[in-house]
C-alpha positions in Angstrom: 98.3 86.6 105.1 98.0 89.8 106.9 94.9 91.0 105.3 93.3 87.7 104.5 93.3 87.0 108.3 92.0 90.4 108.9 89.1 89.6 106.1 88.1 86.4 107.4 88.2 87.9 111.0 86.0 90.6 109.6 83.7 88.4 107.7 83.0 86.1 111.2 81.5 89.3 112.8 84.2 90.0 114.9 84.4 93.8 115.8 87.1 95.7 113.9 89.6 96.6 116.6 89.8 92.8 117.7 90.3 91.9 114.1 93.3 94.2 113.5 94.9 93.6 116.4 93.8 89.7 116.4 95.7 89.6 112.6 98.6 91.1 113.5 99.3 88.7 116.3 98.3 85.4 114.2 101.2 87.1 111.4 103.8 87.7 114.0 103.1 84.3 115.4 103.1 82.6 112.3 106.2 84.4 110.6 108.3 84.3 113.7 109.9 87.5 113.1 108.8 89.0 115.9 108.0 88.2 119.8 104.6 88.1 120.4 105.0 91.1 123.0 105.9 93.5 120.1 102.2 93.4 119.6 101.4 94.4 122.9 104.7 97.1 122.6 103.2 98.3 119.3 99.8 99.2 120.5 100.9 101.1 123.6 103.0 103.1 121.7 100.3 103.9 119.1 98.3 105.6 121.8 101.2 107.4 123.6 100.8 110.5 122.1 100.3 114.0 123.6 97.9 115.2 121.1 95.7 112.3 122.0 94.9 113.5 125.4 92.7 115.7 123.7 90.3 112.6 122.8 88.9 112.2 126.4 88.2 116.0 127.2 86.4 116.5 124.2 84.2 113.7 124.5 83.6 114.8 127.8 82.9 118.3 127.3 80.7 116.8 124.3 79.0 114.9 126.8 78.5 117.8 129.5 77.1 120.1 127.0 74.5 117.4 126.2 73.5 116.3 129.4 73.0 120.1 130.8 70.3 121.1 128.9 72.0 122.9 126.3 71.0 121.6 123.5 67.3 123.2 124.4 68.3 126.6 124.4 70.7 126.0 121.1 67.5 124.7 120.0 65.4 127.6 120.8 67.6 130.4 119.1 67.7 128.4 116.1 64.1 128.7 116.1 63.7 132.3 116.9 66.4 133.1 114.0 64.9 130.6 110.7 61.9 129.0 112.3 59.5 131.2 110.6 61.4 130.6 107.5 59.5 128.3 104.8 60.4 124.4 105.9 61.7 126.2 109.0 62.4 123.3 111.3 64.3 121.9 108.8 66.4 125.1 108.7 66.5 125.2 112.6 67.8 121.7 112.3 70.7 122.1 110.4 71.5 125.7 112.1 71.1 124.2 115.2 73.6 121.5 114.2 75.9 123.9 113.3 76.3 125.5 116.7 76.3 121.8 118.3 79.4 120.8 116.2 81.1 123.6 117.8 80.5 121.1 121.2 80.8 118.1 120.5 82.9 117.1 118.0 81.4 113.4 116.9 78.3 113.0 114.6 77.1 110.5 116.8 76.3 113.1 119.7 74.8 115.1 117.1 72.0 112.6 116.1 71.6 111.0 119.9 71.3 114.4 121.4 70.5 117.4 119.5 68.5 114.8 116.8 66.2 113.1 119.3 64.7 117.0 120.4 64.6 118.4 116.4 62.7 114.8 115.4 60.2 114.9 117.6 59.4 118.6 117.4 59.6 118.0 113.4 56.9 115.0 113.3 54.7 117.2 116.3 54.6 120.1 113.4 53.4 117.6 110.6 56.5 116.8 108.9 57.2 113.3 108.0 59.1 110.9 110.1 61.4 110.1 106.7 62.0 113.7 106.2 63.0 114.6 109.6 65.2 111.4 110.1 67.0 112.4 106.5 67.9 116.1 107.4 68.6 115.5 111.0 71.2 112.5 109.5 72.9 115.2 106.8 73.2 117.8 109.4 74.9 115.2 112.0 77.7 114.9 109.5 78.8 118.3 110.5 79.6 117.4 113.9 83.4 115.9 112.7 83.7 119.3 110.2 83.4 122.0 112.1 85.8 122.5 115.1 86.0 120.9 117.4 86.5 117.1 115.9 87.9 114.0 117.2 88.1 112.5 113.9 90.8 115.6 112.8 92.3 115.0 116.3 93.0 111.1 115.4 94.0 112.4 112.0 96.7 114.8 112.8 98.1 112.9 115.2 98.3 110.0 112.2 99.6 112.4 109.6 101.7 114.4 111.9 99.9 117.6 110.8 98.6 120.7 112.9 95.4 120.3 115.0 94.2 123.9 115.2 95.1 124.3 111.4 93.3 121.1 110.8 90.4 123.2 113.0 90.7 125.8 111.0 90.3 124.3 108.1 87.0 122.8 108.9 85.0 126.1 109.7 84.4 127.3 105.8 83.2 123.2 104.7 81.1 123.3 107.5 79.5 126.4 106.6 79.3 125.3 103.0 77.6 122.1 103.8 75.2 123.7 105.6 74.1 126.7 103.1 73.6 123.4 100.6 71.6 121.4 102.8 69.2 124.4 103.7 68.8 124.7 99.9 67.8 121.5 99.9 65.5 122.1 102.8 64.0 125.1 100.4 63.5 122.8 97.8 61.6 120.9 99.8 59.3 123.4 100.9 58.6 124.9 97.8 58.1 121.2 96.6 55.6 120.9 99.0 53.8 124.1 99.9 55.1 124.5 103.2 55.1 127.7 105.3 56.7 128.8 108.7 56.7 126.7 111.8 56.5 129.9 113.8 55.3 133.1 113.3 57.6 135.7 112.7 58.2 138.0 116.1 60.4 140.9 115.4 61.6 141.1 119.2 62.3 137.5 119.2 64.3 137.9 116.0 65.8 140.9 116.7 67.2 139.3 120.3 68.5 136.2 118.3 70.3 138.7 116.3 71.7 140.9 118.7 73.0 137.4 120.3 75.0 136.7 117.0 76.3 140.0 117.2 77.6 139.5 120.5 79.1 136.2 119.5 80.3 137.6 116.5 81.5 141.1 118.2 83.2 139.5 121.4 86.5 138.0 119.6 86.5 140.7 117.6 86.6 143.4 120.1 89.0 141.4 122.4 91.3 140.8 119.2 91.5 144.4 118.8 92.1 145.5 122.1 95.1 142.9 121.9 96.7 144.7 119.0 96.6 148.0 120.4 98.8 146.7 123.2 96.7 145.3 126.1 97.9 142.3 127.8 95.9 139.1 126.2 95.3 137.0 129.7 94.0 140.0 130.9 92.0 141.4 128.1 90.3 137.8 128.2 89.5 137.7 131.6 87.9 141.1 131.7 86.2 140.2 128.7 85.0 136.8 130.1 83.4 138.8 133.1 81.4 141.8 131.1 80.3 138.5 128.8 78.8 136.7 132.1 77.3 139.9 133.1 75.8 140.6 130.0 74.3 137.0 130.1 72.7 137.7 133.4 71.4 141.1 132.7 69.9 140.7 129.2 69.2 136.5 129.7 70.4 135.4 126.5 69.3 132.1 125.2 72.6 130.5 123.8 75.2 133.2 123.9 77.3 131.1 126.4 77.2 127.8 124.7 78.0 129.1 120.9 81.1 131.0 122.4 82.3 127.1 122.7 84.2 127.1 119.8 85.1 130.6 119.5 86.9 130.7 122.7 88.7 127.0 121.7 89.5 128.5 118.3 90.8 132.2 119.4 92.9 130.4 122.3 94.6 128.3 119.7 95.5 130.3 117.0 96.6 133.5 119.6 98.7 130.3 121.3 96.9 131.1 124.9 96.9 126.9 124.6 97.3 124.2 122.6 94.7 121.8 121.0 94.9 119.5 124.3 94.7 122.0 126.5 91.7 123.9 124.6 89.9 120.5 125.1 90.3 120.5 129.1 89.3 124.3 128.5 86.1 123.4 126.7 85.5 120.5 129.4 85.7 123.8 132.5 83.8 125.9 130.3 81.0 123.4 130.1 81.2 122.5 133.5 80.8 126.0 134.6 77.9 126.7 132.5 76.0 123.2 133.7 77.3 122.9 137.0 77.2 126.8 138.4 75.4 129.2 135.8 72.8 127.6 134.5 72.9 124.9 137.3 71.1 122.2 135.1 73.4 119.7 135.8 73.6 117.6 139.2 76.6 116.0 140.7 74.9 112.6 140.0 74.6 113.6 136.5 77.7 114.9 136.2 79.5 111.4 137.9 77.0 109.6 135.4 78.7 111.5 132.3 82.2 111.0 133.5 81.5 107.2 133.4 80.2 107.3 130.0 82.7 109.2 128.7 85.4 106.8 130.2 83.7 104.1 128.4 83.8 105.9 125.1 87.3 107.2 125.6 88.3 103.3 126.3 86.4 102.4 122.9 87.9 105.0 120.6 91.7 104.6 122.0 91.4 100.5 122.0 90.5 101.1 118.1 93.7 103.5 117.6 95.6 100.7 119.6 94.8 98.0 117.4 94.9 100.3 114.4 98.0 101.4 114.9 99.8 97.8 115.3 97.6 96.9 111.9 98.9 99.7 110.0 102.5 99.3 111.0 102.1 95.5 109.8 100.9 97.0 106.5 103.7 99.2 106.4 106.3 96.5 107.3 105.6 93.9 105.4 105.5 96.3 102.1 101.6 96.4 101.5 101.4 100.0 101.4 104.6 100.4 99.3 102.9 97.8 97.0 99.9 100.1 96.6 101.4 103.4 96.2 103.6 101.7 93.4 100.3 100.4 91.8 98.3 103.7 92.1 101.7 105.7 90.9 102.2 103.3 87.7 97.7 103.9 87.1 98.3 107.7 87.4 100.3 110.8 88.3 97.6 113.0 87.9 96.4 114.8 91.6 92.6 114.9 90.4 92.3 110.9 89.2 94.2 109.9 92.2 91.6 112.1 94.8 88.7 110.5 92.5 90.4 107.0 93.4 90.7 108.2 97.0 87.4 109.2 97.5 85.7 106.0 95.9 88.0 104.2 98.2 87.2 106.1 101.6 83.5 106.4 100.9 83.2 102.5 100.6 85.8 101.9 103.6 83.3 104.6 105.5 80.2 102.1 105.5 82.0 99.1 107.1 84.4 100.9 109.4 84.3 103.1 112.0 85.8 106.5 111.4 88.3 106.5 113.7 89.5 102.8 112.8 89.1 103.8 108.9 91.6 106.4 109.7 94.5 104.8 111.3 94.6 101.8 108.5 94.0 104.7 105.6 96.1 107.7 106.4 99.7 105.5 106.3 98.3 104.1 102.6 97.1 107.0 100.8 98.8 110.0 102.8 102.2 108.9 101.3 100.7 108.9 97.9 98.8 111.9 98.2 102.1 113.9 99.4 104.3 112.8 96.1 101.2 114.2 94.1 101.5 117.3 95.9 98.2 117.6 97.6 98.3 119.4 100.8 97.8 116.5 104.1 95.4 119.2 105.5 93.5 119.4 102.5 93.5 115.6 102.3 92.4 115.2 105.9 89.6 117.0 105.5 88.2 115.5 102.3 89.0 111.9 104.0 87.1 113.0 107.3 83.9 114.0 105.0 84.1 110.8 103.1 84.1 109.0 106.2 81.2 110.7 108.0 79.0 110.1 104.6 80.1 106.8 105.3 78.3 106.8 108.7 74.5 107.1 106.6 75.2 103.8 105.1 74.5 100.7 105.9 76.1 97.9 107.0 78.0 99.8 109.9 76.6 103.4 109.8 76.0 104.3 113.2 74.2 107.2 112.4 71.6 105.6 110.6 71.0 103.2 113.4 71.4 105.9 116.2 68.8 107.7 114.1 66.4 104.3 113.1 66.0 104.0 117.1 65.4 107.7 117.8 62.8 107.9 115.2 61.7 104.2 115.7 61.8 103.5 111.7 63.4 100.4 110.5 66.8 100.6 109.4 65.6 99.9 105.6 63.2 103.0 105.6 65.8 105.1 107.5 68.4 104.3 104.7 65.5 105.1 102.0 64.7 108.6 104.0 68.6 109.9 103.8 69.2 108.9 100.1 67.9 112.3 98.9 70.4 114.0 101.4 73.3 112.5 99.7 72.9 114.8 97.0 74.6 117.8 99.0 76.8 116.0 100.7 78.5 114.9 98.0 78.2 118.3 95.8 79.6 119.4 99.0 82.6 116.5 98.7 83.3 117.6 95.2 83.5 121.0 95.8 86.1 120.7 98.9 88.2 118.2 96.8 88.7 120.0 93.7 88.6 123.5 94.8 91.3 123.0 97.9 91.2 126.6 98.8 87.7 126.4 100.3 89.5 124.4 103.3 92.8 126.0 103.0 92.3 129.3 102.9 91.7 130.3 106.7 94.7 128.4 108.1 96.7 130.1 105.8 95.2 133.3 106.4 96.8 132.5 110.1 99.8 131.4 109.2 99.2 127.8 110.3 
């Protein structure tokens, strides 16, 4: 009955969160086994979680970066680094998304923020709108894979695994996805005879390389000093002062924004702060850059950003709350146990289960928002994965990537609709434009699914 009511409400066009909560309430009223207030109690319990406190702060940090003109700095840095290659702006699109992913944590923020700049620039340089939309859609999926990641926080809470381990696990898969996307850009550039979009400049390229070296060298220098016996907090504080001084002297384009994920991951892996505290640190970092350092964010804009964050957070949290009662009811009514028995009766081979799970998650991702999909699918699929010896961190990576691919598909793909609006294309033309870019995404999914070491090597190296 629970499933039937839910499907009927979804078919009637009712939002998924209301459908989940409504179906649970109808079942409780009809069965008479629990008082109606149990729905409210369970929904509140579903969001009463310390790790979930990271959600609003990661959303706020991404919004602050998006509204403080940081996206222009990222775009110009990526342009200097790879814009001279054949199909230059396509490569810029992918590299820009890799960098922005370390600040936003969501695919929609990437598509709406950086995507607006990238699509306009590509159209101005003569690229077909469809190509610009396709590469932007594909690269937007990097947002929730490269840390910080909002879906990873939700999954970690549902699966009771380390947020830090998931963040580390997303780095190499994100790099792999970016390389495959850039290879796809190179293929189209060769096929269509495209050249670079800017003239190669040794000074500009050299400055971009220096900035890259600073970003890579700063954490290594801090780590080396701490290993040598320096006090960690004092070392980080002095290193930050020197970093800001260097930025002022040399007028770096994007060193400080790119440092966001470096500080976040470094702080978590060294135990300076928890993921939730790291989300707050990311907000403070974004505020310092926008309000004080670059002074591109006014207090009026800051208030608007906070209000937008409240709206987005309320939406996400309501979905989590509704999905928690729905998932609990699925477990209480024996649905999850029945599904587990059926799957294990069909196969006990991990590779076959992963194939079946991928197909299911790709399908679900086309219809449900990722937060809702994660909170529903984790109680159903994760127990089976554990029984088959599949690492829950690895399974989380696979699940999130599946659901990100679903964001590019009708009927519910939010990235699809955002880019259709940004590029002023019909949904049908946008869907067709995205199709070739499913190839690198699906290849990435296959590799990540069946070569777990791609995702698990870094967490295991760091002992997480």
